[in-house]
N, CA and C of each residue as an Amber inpcrd file, in Angstrom:
protein
   537
 202.7660000 120.1450000  66.2250000 201.8570000 120.7090000  65.1530000
 200.5290000 119.9460000  65.2620000 199.5700000 120.6990000  65.2940000
 198.0410000 120.3340000  65.3220000 197.8760000 119.0840000  64.1770000
 196.7680000 118.4620000  64.2320000 196.4820000 117.4950000  63.2360000
 195.7950000 118.1180000  62.0060000 195.2730000 119.3840000  62.2250000
 194.6450000 120.3970000  61.2580000 195.3610000 121.4990000  61.2070000
 195.4490000 122.3060000  60.1570000 196.0030000 123.7530000  59.8450000
 195.3110000 124.6600000  60.4400000 195.5620000 125.1930000  61.5740000
 194.7280000 126.1220000  62.4410000 195.0990000 127.4600000  61.8860000
 196.0600000 127.7330000  61.1110000 196.2560000 129.2930000  60.7340000
 196.9850000 130.0020000  61.8420000 197.4350000 129.1780000  63.0150000
 198.1280000 130.1490000  64.0210000 198.8880000 129.1520000  64.6580000
 199.8710000 129.7170000  65.4510000 200.8140000 128.9020000  66.1250000
 200.4420000 129.0770000  67.8780000 199.3860000 129.2220000  68.1100000
 198.8370000 129.4950000  69.5920000 198.6870000 127.9280000  70.0740000
 199.3870000 127.7590000  71.3940000 199.1000000 126.4330000  71.7750000
 197.8090000 126.2080000  72.4260000 197.6030000 124.7850000  72.4700000
 196.4250000 124.2830000  73.3460000 195.0870000 124.9390000  72.8090000
 194.2460000 124.9120000  73.6030000 192.6560000 125.1880000  73.2850000
 192.6900000 126.5430000  72.7370000 193.7810000 127.5070000  73.1490000
 193.4890000 129.1200000  72.4390000 193.6060000 128.9780000  71.0260000
 194.5190000 128.0130000  70.6480000 194.6990000 128.0460000  69.1280000
 193.5400000 127.5160000  68.5320000 192.8560000 126.5660000  69.0960000
 191.6260000 126.0800000  68.4180000 190.3210000 127.0650000  68.5930000
 190.2440000 127.7570000  69.7350000 189.4370000 128.7480000  69.8800000
 189.4910000 129.9500000  68.4750000 190.7720000 130.2020000  68.5040000
 191.2720000 131.4760000  67.4770000 190.7040000 130.9230000  66.0510000
 190.8910000 129.5150000  65.8430000 190.6860000 128.8090000  64.5810000
 189.0120000 128.8890000  64.3460000 188.3360000 128.5900000  65.3450000
 186.6600000 128.6960000  65.3040000 186.0760000 129.5850000  66.4000000
 186.1990000 130.8130000  65.8550000 185.7820000 131.8970000  67.0190000
 184.2440000 131.4920000  67.2490000 183.6000000 131.0360000  66.2570000
 182.3600000 130.7220000  66.5580000 181.7250000 129.8520000  67.7630000
 182.8540000 128.9740000  68.1340000 182.7670000 127.9720000  69.1290000
 183.3510000 128.4610000  70.3370000 184.2010000 129.5200000  70.0610000
 185.0990000 130.2730000  71.3230000 183.9230000 130.7870000  72.2550000
 183.0990000 131.5290000  71.7350000 182.1170000 132.1120000  72.7370000
 181.5100000 131.1520000  73.6190000 180.5190000 130.1700000  73.0730000
 180.0500000 129.2200000  73.9160000 180.8380000 128.2890000  74.9580000
 181.9530000 127.9210000  74.2030000 183.0430000 127.2520000  75.1380000
 183.4630000 128.2220000  76.2140000 183.9130000 129.2820000  76.0660000
 184.3730000 130.3010000  76.9320000 183.5840000 130.6070000  77.9970000
 182.1090000 130.8580000  77.4650000 181.1580000 131.1540000  78.5980000
 180.8930000 129.9640000  79.5330000 180.9330000 128.6510000  79.0990000
 180.6380000 127.6730000  79.8900000 181.7770000 127.7400000  80.8170000
 182.8760000 127.7740000  80.5550000 184.2320000 127.8240000  81.3930000
 183.9670000 128.8520000  82.4850000 183.5550000 130.3200000  82.0140000
 183.5080000 131.2760000  82.6960000 182.4680000 130.9250000  83.9530000
 181.2640000 130.6180000  83.6100000 180.1890000 130.1890000  84.4890000
 180.6030000 128.9990000  85.5700000 181.3820000 128.1810000  85.1740000
 181.6950000 126.9250000  85.7900000 182.8310000 127.2430000  86.7380000
 183.8490000 128.1500000  86.3120000 185.0500000 128.3140000  87.1950000
 185.0650000 129.5770000  87.9090000 184.3130000 130.7440000  87.2080000
 184.2780000 131.8450000  87.9570000 182.9750000 132.5650000  88.3140000
 181.9570000 131.8000000  87.9190000 180.7930000 132.2700000  88.3080000
 180.4150000 132.2740000  89.9140000 179.3010000 132.7790000  90.3850000
 178.7730000 132.6600000  91.7090000 178.7930000 131.1830000  92.1140000
 179.5150000 130.7760000  93.3680000 179.5720000 129.6010000  93.8620000
 180.0490000 129.6900000  95.3290000 179.4560000 128.6250000  96.0990000
 180.3820000 128.5640000  97.3630000 181.5440000 127.9370000  97.4980000
 182.0710000 127.1830000  96.3290000 183.2660000 126.7350000  96.1860000
 184.1210000 128.0270000  95.4590000 185.0620000 128.1580000  96.2250000
 186.3230000 129.1500000  95.5560000 186.4830000 128.9760000  94.1030000
 186.9070000 130.0180000  93.5270000 187.5780000 129.7100000  91.9770000
 188.8920000 129.0470000  92.0950000 189.5170000 128.8160000  93.0560000
 190.6410000 128.1530000  93.2410000 190.5470000 126.5520000  93.2660000
 189.1770000 126.3070000  94.0640000 188.8790000 125.0710000  94.3380000
 188.2970000 124.4470000  92.7720000 187.4210000 125.0840000  92.0930000
 186.8650000 124.8860000  90.9040000 187.9240000 124.7130000  90.0090000
 189.1050000 125.4180000  89.8860000 190.1360000 125.3230000  88.9780000
 191.0220000 124.0130000  89.5670000 191.0290000 123.7670000  90.5310000
 191.7760000 122.6270000  91.1310000 190.7930000 121.2930000  90.6620000
 189.6300000 121.3430000  90.7150000 188.8150000 120.0610000  90.0720000
 189.2100000 120.1590000  88.7180000 189.1610000 121.1790000  87.8840000
 189.4460000 121.0610000  86.4800000 190.8990000 120.4920000  86.3560000
 191.8670000 121.0300000  87.0370000 193.1530000 120.5150000  86.8650000
 193.4120000 119.0290000  87.1100000 192.7900000 118.6030000  87.9380000
 192.6690000 117.3070000  88.7240000 192.0760000 116.3220000  87.4130000
 190.8750000 116.8860000  87.0490000 190.2910000 115.8520000  85.9850000
 191.2520000 115.8490000  84.6370000 191.8610000 116.8920000  84.4260000
 192.6930000 117.1270000  83.2910000 193.9170000 116.1560000  83.5730000
 194.5350000 116.2960000  84.7080000 195.6010000 115.3130000  84.9420000
 195.3830000 113.8570000  84.7050000 194.1050000 113.6630000  85.5720000
 193.7930000 112.1040000  85.3830000 193.4820000 111.7300000  83.8260000
 193.0300000 112.6720000  83.1880000 192.7310000 112.1980000  81.7880000
 193.9590000 112.4600000  80.7800000 195.2420000 112.6110000  81.4700000
 196.4020000 113.0070000  80.9930000 196.4810000 113.8760000  79.9100000
 195.9360000 115.0140000  79.9690000 195.7440000 116.2130000  79.0320000
 196.7440000 117.2350000  79.6220000 198.0260000 116.9470000  79.1010000
 199.0040000 117.9980000  79.6850000 198.7490000 119.3200000  79.4820000
 198.2820000 119.9060000  78.6030000 198.0850000 121.3660000  78.2970000
 196.8220000 121.8220000  79.3500000 195.8360000 121.1700000  79.4420000
 194.8850000 121.7300000  80.5160000 194.9480000 121.4570000  81.7170000
 195.7320000 120.4220000  82.0220000 196.3190000 120.1410000  83.4360000
 197.2120000 121.3080000  83.9510000 198.2580000 121.4050000  82.9400000
 199.3310000 122.4440000  83.5240000 198.3790000 123.9070000  83.5070000
 197.6340000 124.2100000  82.5240000 196.8570000 125.4920000  82.4720000
 196.0920000 125.7690000  83.8690000 195.2700000 124.7310000  84.2210000
 194.3750000 124.7830000  85.3490000 195.0930000 124.8700000  86.5950000
 196.1620000 123.8880000  86.5210000 196.9260000 123.8980000  87.7370000
 197.5810000 125.0260000  88.1250000 198.0890000 125.8930000  87.1510000
 198.5440000 127.1010000  87.2910000 197.6930000 128.0890000  87.7800000
 196.4780000 128.0600000  87.2200000 195.4380000 129.0590000  87.4500000
 194.8070000 128.6330000  89.1140000 194.9350000 127.3330000  89.3980000
 194.3940000 127.0710000  90.8810000 195.4750000 127.5400000  91.8010000
 196.6240000 127.3450000  91.4330000 197.7570000 127.7740000  92.2650000
 197.8350000 129.3270000  92.5870000 197.5460000 129.9510000  91.4390000
 197.3340000 131.3650000  91.5400000 196.1590000 131.9110000  92.4250000
 195.1020000 131.0970000  92.7320000 193.9800000 131.4560000  93.5640000
 193.9650000 130.8170000  95.0280000 194.7360000 129.7830000  95.3150000
 194.6710000 128.9800000  96.6160000 195.7890000 129.2020000  97.3100000
 195.4550000 129.4920000  98.6400000 196.4570000 129.7670000  99.7010000
 197.5670000 128.8060000  99.6840000 197.5050000 127.6140000  99.3430000
 198.7070000 126.6800000  99.3530000 199.4930000 126.6960000  98.1870000
 199.1550000 127.6810000  97.1210000 199.7970000 127.6360000  95.8920000
 200.1240000 126.5190000  95.2630000 201.2770000 126.5240000  94.4750000
 201.5770000 125.3990000  93.6250000 201.8320000 123.9990000  94.3340000
 202.5240000 124.3050000  95.5150000 202.6190000 123.2090000  96.3830000
 201.4540000 122.3100000  96.6610000 200.5050000 122.9780000  96.9900000
 199.0020000 122.2410000  97.3520000 198.5820000 121.8260000  96.3470000
 198.5880000 122.4140000  95.1340000 198.2430000 122.0170000  93.8650000
 198.6510000 120.3960000  93.6240000 200.0190000 120.6110000  93.6150000
 200.9570000 119.4780000  93.3590000 200.4470000 118.2250000  93.9450000
 200.3270000 118.4340000  95.2470000 199.8120000 117.2530000  96.4640000
 198.6250000 116.7940000  96.0830000 197.6230000 117.6380000  95.6500000
 196.5820000 117.0510000  95.1960000 196.4460000 116.3340000  93.9010000
 197.2840000 116.9220000  93.0420000 197.4480000 116.1340000  91.4980000
 197.8920000 114.8900000  91.9150000 198.9380000 114.6950000  92.9340000
 199.7640000 113.6110000  93.0500000 198.8870000 112.4980000  93.8050000
 198.1120000 112.8970000  94.9200000 197.2100000 112.0950000  95.7000000
 196.3370000 112.9660000  96.5690000 195.0390000 113.1330000  96.0980000
 194.3160000 113.9260000  96.9260000 193.7850000 113.2970000  98.1960000
 193.8540000 112.0060000  98.2390000 193.7110000 111.1800000  99.5170000
 194.4330000 111.8360000 100.6670000 195.7710000 112.2080000 100.4760000
 196.6980000 112.7820000 101.4420000 196.8540000 114.1300000 101.5330000
 196.4170000 114.6970000 100.4880000 196.7570000 116.3070000 100.3400000
 195.9620000 116.8760000 101.3490000 196.3350000 117.9860000 101.8480000
 195.8660000 118.8240000 103.0800000 194.6880000 119.6800000 102.6270000
 193.7580000 119.2060000 102.1650000 192.4710000 119.6990000 101.6060000
 191.3740000 119.1180000 102.6890000 190.1630000 119.9900000 102.3370000
 188.9960000 119.6660000 103.2770000 188.3780000 118.3710000 102.9790000
 187.6030000 117.7050000 103.8660000 186.9670000 116.5250000 103.5210000
 185.9510000 116.8240000 102.4840000 185.5040000 117.8340000 102.3940000
 184.4670000 118.1430000 101.4130000 185.0650000 118.2360000 100.0090000
 186.3300000 118.8860000  99.9200000 186.8320000 119.0290000  98.5930000
 187.4580000 117.5980000  98.0430000 187.7370000 116.9010000  99.1620000
 188.2320000 115.6030000  98.8370000 187.1100000 114.6660000  98.1230000
 186.1080000 114.8950000  98.6590000 184.8510000 114.0900000  98.5140000
 184.3480000 114.4430000  96.9890000 184.3090000 115.7860000  96.6330000
 184.1710000 116.4640000  95.3880000 185.0410000 115.8380000  94.5190000
 186.3430000 115.8610000  94.7340000 187.4110000 115.3820000  93.6600000
 187.0670000 113.7270000  93.4300000 186.6990000 113.1880000  94.5280000
 186.3920000 111.4650000  94.2850000 185.0930000 111.6660000  93.1890000
 184.0510000 112.2400000  93.2730000 183.1540000 112.4740000  92.4190000
 183.5040000 113.1060000  91.0440000 184.3710000 113.8680000  90.8690000
 184.9960000 114.2700000  89.6330000 185.7900000 113.0870000  88.9480000
 186.3340000 112.4980000  89.6350000 187.2050000 111.4220000  89.0680000
 186.3180000 110.3070000  88.5320000 185.2050000 110.0320000  89.2900000
 184.0680000 109.1430000  88.8680000 183.4630000 109.5560000  87.5810000
 183.2690000 110.7530000  87.5210000 182.5860000 111.1490000  86.2950000
 183.3350000 111.2430000  85.0840000 184.8350000 111.4580000  85.3970000
 185.6590000 111.2890000  84.3060000 185.7700000 109.9750000  83.6390000
 185.6600000 108.8920000  84.6180000 185.6530000 107.6130000  84.0680000
 184.3430000 107.1020000  83.3450000 183.3680000 107.4620000  84.0750000
 181.8380000 107.1660000  83.6510000 181.0000000 107.7700000  84.5480000
 180.1590000 108.5370000  84.2540000 179.2990000 109.3160000  85.0760000
 178.3060000 108.3720000  85.7460000 178.0840000 107.1840000  85.3240000
 177.1160000 106.1930000  86.2210000 177.9420000 105.6420000  87.1560000
 179.0380000 105.7950000  87.4600000 179.8250000 105.3790000  88.6680000
 179.4690000 106.2740000  89.7690000 179.0430000 107.4410000  89.7810000
 178.6400000 108.1880000  90.6610000 177.3290000 107.5090000  91.3780000
 177.4690000 107.1000000  92.4380000 176.0970000 106.4790000  93.2950000
 175.5990000 107.4280000  94.4460000 174.5610000 106.8940000  94.8940000
 173.9170000 107.6360000  95.9590000 174.9930000 107.4550000  97.1080000
 175.7450000 106.5730000  97.3580000 176.5530000 106.4120000  98.5600000
 177.9050000 107.6970000  98.5120000 178.1850000 107.6040000  97.2340000
 179.2290000 108.5010000  96.9420000 178.5970000 110.2650000  97.0460000
 177.5500000 110.2550000  96.7780000 176.9010000 111.8220000  96.9710000
 176.5430000 112.1160000  98.3220000 176.2000000 110.9120000  99.0550000
 175.9850000 110.8680000 100.3370000 177.1770000 111.2760000 101.2430000
 178.4520000 110.5690000 100.8010000 179.6220000 110.8020000 101.4530000
 180.0190000 112.5400000 101.2260000 179.7750000 112.9470000  99.8640000
 180.0350000 114.3980000  99.8840000 179.1680000 115.0850000 100.7880000
 177.7890000 114.8410000 100.8070000 177.0630000 115.7370000 101.5990000
 177.4430000 115.5460000 103.2460000 177.7320000 114.4520000 103.5450000
 178.1670000 114.3230000 104.9010000 179.2570000 115.1500000 105.2980000
 180.1640000 115.3420000 104.0600000 181.5270000 116.2260000 104.3460000
 181.1190000 117.5480000 104.0520000 179.7690000 118.0340000 104.0290000
 179.4600000 119.4350000 103.8170000 179.1760000 119.9340000 102.5010000
 179.1880000 118.9920000 101.3930000 178.8600000 119.6680000 100.1670000
 177.4540000 119.8690000  99.9250000 177.0840000 120.9850000  99.2260000
 175.7240000 121.4700000  98.9290000 175.4900000 120.6630000  97.7000000
 174.0410000 120.4160000  97.2190000 173.6790000 120.0080000  96.1160000
 174.1490000 120.8300000  95.0150000 174.2130000 121.9430000  95.1930000
 174.6660000 122.8600000  93.9560000 176.2940000 122.5640000  93.6790000
 177.0050000 122.4080000  94.8090000 178.3290000 122.1280000  94.7920000
 178.5820000 120.7150000  94.0150000 177.5690000 119.7880000  94.3130000
 177.9290000 118.4300000  93.7860000 177.4270000 118.5430000  92.2790000
 176.4730000 119.1990000  91.9510000 175.9530000 119.5920000  90.6040000
 177.0640000 119.9620000  89.6570000 177.7910000 121.1840000  90.4140000
 178.7180000 121.8990000  89.6070000 179.9950000 121.1290000  89.4460000
 180.2840000 120.3810000  90.5070000 181.5330000 119.3260000  90.3870000
 181.2990000 118.4340000  89.2950000 180.1220000 117.6930000  88.9640000
 180.0160000 116.8370000  88.0630000 179.8990000 117.5720000  86.7550000
 179.3420000 118.9080000  86.6480000 179.4350000 119.4780000  85.3780000
 180.8430000 119.9440000  85.1070000 181.6640000 120.4530000  85.8770000
 183.0260000 120.6820000  85.5860000 183.6310000 119.5190000  85.0190000
 183.6680000 118.4280000  85.9070000 184.2100000 117.3740000  85.3790000
 183.8990000 116.7340000  83.9880000 182.5720000 116.6840000  83.6600000
 182.1660000 116.4270000  82.1460000 182.6540000 117.4390000  81.1670000
 182.5670000 118.7670000  81.5250000 182.9710000 119.6190000  80.6790000
 184.5500000 119.3510000  80.6080000 185.4270000 119.1970000  81.2190000
 186.7660000 119.1440000  81.2530000 187.1070000 117.9370000  80.6550000
 186.3980000 116.8310000  80.5830000 186.4050000 115.5960000  79.6600000
 186.3400000 116.2040000  78.2000000 185.3600000 117.0780000  77.8900000
 185.2730000 117.4910000  76.4590000 186.3720000 118.2980000  76.1140000
 186.7090000 119.3580000  77.1440000 187.8910000 120.0480000  76.6520000
 188.9640000 119.6070000  76.5390000 189.5120000 118.5140000  77.3910000
 190.5720000 117.6110000  77.2800000 190.7940000 116.9220000  75.9880000
 189.3920000 116.2970000  75.7220000 189.6170000 115.5080000  74.1380000
 189.6410000 116.6620000  73.1580000 188.9820000 117.5410000  73.1970000
 189.2000000 118.5570000  72.0410000 190.7000000 118.8430000  71.8220000
 191.4120000 119.3570000  72.7910000 192.6020000 119.6800000  72.7880000
 193.5200000 118.5010000  72.4910000 193.4400000 117.4510000  73.1280000
 194.3290000 116.3830000  72.6460000 193.8310000 115.6920000  71.2230000
 192.6380000 115.7310000  71.1070000 192.1160000 115.1770000  69.7100000
 192.6450000 115.8160000  68.5160000 192.8040000 117.0500000  68.7360000
 193.4790000 117.7780000  67.7690000 194.8610000 117.9650000  67.7170000
 195.5780000 117.3750000  68.5890000 196.7910000 117.4420000  68.7300000
 197.6490000 118.6190000  69.0530000 196.9770000 119.7270000  69.6410000
 197.4590000 121.0650000  69.7970000 198.8110000 121.0160000  70.4430000
 199.7160000 122.1550000  70.1320000 201.0000000 122.3030000  70.7990000
 200.8680000 122.4360000  72.3780000 201.7560000 121.8310000  72.9920000
 201.7500000 121.9910000  74.3620000 203.1760000 122.4540000  74.8550000
 202.9610000 123.8280000  75.5440000 204.3750000 124.3760000  75.9010000
 204.9930000 123.4930000  76.9180000 206.4070000 123.7330000  77.0140000
 207.2170000 122.8770000  78.0600000 207.3500000 123.9670000  79.3730000
 207.5000000 125.3260000  78.8770000 207.8930000 126.3110000  79.9040000
 206.7020000 126.6080000  80.8970000 206.9840000 126.2110000  82.2800000
 206.0760000 126.4550000  83.3830000 205.6540000 127.9360000  83.1840000
 206.5360000 128.6640000  82.9260000 206.3550000 130.2560000  83.1690000
 205.2080000 130.5690000  82.3460000 205.0760000 130.0460000  80.9920000
 204.2430000 130.1990000  80.1620000 202.8070000 130.0820000  80.7340000
 202.5240000 129.0760000  81.4110000 201.4100000 128.5560000  82.1780000
 200.9500000 129.5700000  83.3750000 202.0240000 130.0730000  83.9680000
 201.7180000 130.9280000  85.0740000 201.2610000 132.3530000  84.6020000
 202.0450000 132.6340000  83.2060000 201.6950000 134.0090000  82.8340000
 199.9900000 133.8630000  82.5360000 199.6610000 132.7640000  81.5940000
 198.2440000 132.5090000  81.1620000 197.3870000 132.5670000  82.6040000
 197.9730000 131.9700000  83.5530000 197.0550000 131.9540000  84.7160000
 196.5320000 133.3260000  85.1760000 197.6150000 134.1740000  85.0180000
 197.3590000 135.6730000  85.5250000 196.3980000 136.1990000  84.5980000
 196.4870000 135.9030000  83.4230000 195.2970000 136.5700000  82.5970000
 194.1220000 136.0330000  82.9180000 193.9710000 134.8640000  83.3140000
 192.6210000 134.0510000  83.4570000 191.9240000 134.6250000  84.7980000
 193.1330000 134.6250000  85.8020000 192.6130000 135.3190000  86.9380000
 192.0160000 136.8040000  86.8890000 192.6960000 137.5790000  85.9580000
 192.2500000 138.7080000  85.9510000 191.0490000 139.1180000  84.9700000
 190.9370000 138.4210000  83.9390000 190.1420000 138.7080000  82.8280000
 188.9790000 137.5710000  82.5350000 189.3850000 136.3130000  82.8780000
 188.2450000 135.2030000  82.7510000 188.5160000 134.5890000  81.4780000
 187.4610000 133.8180000  81.1920000 187.2890000 132.9680000  80.0420000
 186.4880000 133.2900000  78.7970000 185.7870000 134.4090000  79.2640000
 184.9160000 135.1210000  78.0120000 185.9520000 135.5000000  76.8130000
 185.3720000 135.0940000  75.6650000 186.0290000 135.5720000  74.3610000
 185.9130000 137.0290000  74.1070000 187.1450000 137.7410000  73.8720000
 187.0260000 139.0790000  73.7170000 186.0910000 139.3710000  72.5910000
 185.2010000 140.2860000  72.7180000 184.3120000 140.6420000  71.6960000
 183.7700000 142.1140000  71.8260000
């Protein structure tokens, strides 16, 4: 049960977006651009960054949602996503993605922790300035989304199939609010 009366039984951020449709558009547009817009990072990699930040923030709904969406778009599927969420340092991902996950985790804690050395390490691993920019913005945005979902105590489904079904909708239709 959410902390406020939403007038719906929709879990997670979807219930909040239905409650305040005027905020749904901008929030959905931001997620659309960050996670599905033009980028040299794949959609799966960007979803994985979102899932990783959400997991580290202990936001169960967002972590599960974006993990399922990453798994639906990455060759390694749920197994790879699980490895990254458990320990990105040993997961079978590129050095570039590992460096970007490090940046995302620093942003999650405090953006000021992202140092010139950390950025240089990401560049040395092949990350572009746009990829570094987008990683910082994904991490910052997901801190906001996580706090929005958890701060209002939204419902969190227990059934992994619900997240997998939602992932298929996101993969096919994206984050823009229907209009």
